[in-house]
N, C-alpha and C positions, 0 to 999 in steps of 0.2 A: 260266670263258672264257666269251666270247661267242659268238654264234653264227655268225660267220666262220670262228674257230678250231675251233668244234664241227663243222661240215661238214670244215673240211680233216683232222680227225682220223677223222672218221668215212669221209670218203673214202679215205684213206691205208689204214683198216681194209677195206673193200669192195673194193679194187684185190689186197691181198694175198690175202683170200678165194676172190673171185669172179674176177678179172682183169678185165680192162681193158672188153674188148668187151660181157662179160656184168653188169658194173655200170650200173644205171638210177641214176635221179635219185630214185625212193622208196627204193630199197636205201640211199641216202648219207642222207636224210630219216633213214629208220627205224633207220640207226646213229648218228646225230648227233642223233637226239632234237630234230630243228629242224621247219623245214617247206616245200615247194617253193616258195613264195616267196624266201626267204632264199637260195636257189644264185643263182637272176638279180640281188638285190640287192646278195649281196657278192660273186660272182664275174661276173653276166653271163649263162652258160650252165653247163649240167654239162661239158660239155668243157674249158672253162678250168677249171671245180674242178678236173676230172681231169687236166689237164697238169699244176696245180700241186700234186696230192699225189702225184701221178708223182715230181717232182723232187724233193719232201719226204722220199719213202720212200727214194731213192738217197743223197740227204743224210744220210739219217740212218744208211746202212748205212755209208756210207763215216766217217762220226763213230764207229762202232762197231767196224771193222776196220782203220783206220787204227794204223799204230805208233806214234804219236805219244802222249805220256803213258806207253808201254811201256818204263821204263828199261832193259828189257833187250834192246831194237832200239836204242834211242838210244847207249846207249852203246859199241855197236860201230863199232869205227872203220874196218876193214876192209872195204871196199865188195863183196866177195864174201861176204862171212859175214852182213854186213846183210842182201842179198838172201836171204839163206836164211832168217834168223831173220824177215824180212819177210814172207815167203812161209809160214812156220810160220804166223806169225799169220793171214793173210788163208785159208789153206785151213784153219785150225780153226772158221771161221767158216762154209763154205760148208754145211755142213748145216742149220744155224739159218736160215739165210740163202736156203734154196732158194728160195723163196714169192717173194724178193724178184727171184730168178733168171728166174723162169718168167717175172715181170711186166715184166721188162726185154727178156726175147726176144718177147716179145709186142706189147711195144710198139715194138719194133724192124722186126717184122714189119708194122706198120701204117704205117710214115712214107712209103713209095711213094705212099698214099692219103690222107695227114692233111697236109697245108701247114700248116698252124697249129702239128699237135702238133710237126713240123719244127722249126719256128723256134722254138717253146719251151724246146725241148732242146740247141740248136746253142750259144748261148753257154753253158749249165751245162755242159755236155759240155767245152767248152776251159778251162773254168774246173774239170772234176774233175780232167781232165789235169795242170793245174798243181799243184791239190793232193796228188795221186799224185806228183809230180815233189818235191814238198818232203817229203811223209810219207815215203813209200815209200824214195827216194832221196838226201833231204836236200839236195838241189838248193834253193836261193832263188830262187823268180823274178825277184824285183826284183833281185836283184845277177847273175844269170844269165840271163837269157829265153830267148834259144836253145835253152842247157842243158836248162832245164827245159821248152821244147816238146817238145824232142826226147825226153827221159826219160821226158817226160808219156806221149808216143804209145806208146813201147814198153811201159809198165806198161800202160797200155788197153790195148793191144792183147792183152798177156800173160793180165791178168785175165778178158777177154772168153774169150780162147782155153780156158784150164781150168777157167773157170767153164761152159763148154758139155760140156768133158771129166767133168766131174763129175756135172753132169747127166746124160749119158748112161751113163754108167758110173762109178761111184765106185770100183768096186774096181779100176781100171786107170788112173784118173785121175792126172796128176802128185804127185807129193809136194814137199815144199820140198826136198828131197835130187835128186828126180829134177833140178827144175828148174835148181836151182846146177849139179849136175854135164852139164846138159846146157850151161849157159853156160859152165862151162869147157871144157867139148869145142869150142864155136864160136870161143874165145878162145885155143886150144893155138896154139904155133908151127908152123907146118906148112914152116918152111924147114929 
């Protein structure tokens, strides 16, 4: 790896260990084995590096938790059962992803005061929604962009809400079955 990649990996580690606000340029240099000048040379600023590292952390999480490649999820044709199995997969990673979620909340809390950070995550957030639609619901964004958009919005809202519940109290946070039963309750015919 070169200095650019070393800096990115070091910044990712710092974000997960120290958080966004507490990570200094010196922390990143120590974690990456590079030097202070490398940050400016490769990324322009510590903030630009942290923005990119944050996006990479969330991308890595998505690659780990998505049902793609999980044959037991991909094989399910019934959409409600696929929903349940998908949530089993996502929820099973919450404890091991606790640092990622803490970081996510810290970044969201910074958005009102950091327009560059908001800009940096705007497009990747939209791409993430489409990825969730494809990975979690089997909706091809190229074939049905509007369906992918709305399915992605729903999954993103659910993931965020469930994540917060798991951070607050894992003992009462929803299980995959709870979410599936809730979905069925919403979809019940009330006539």
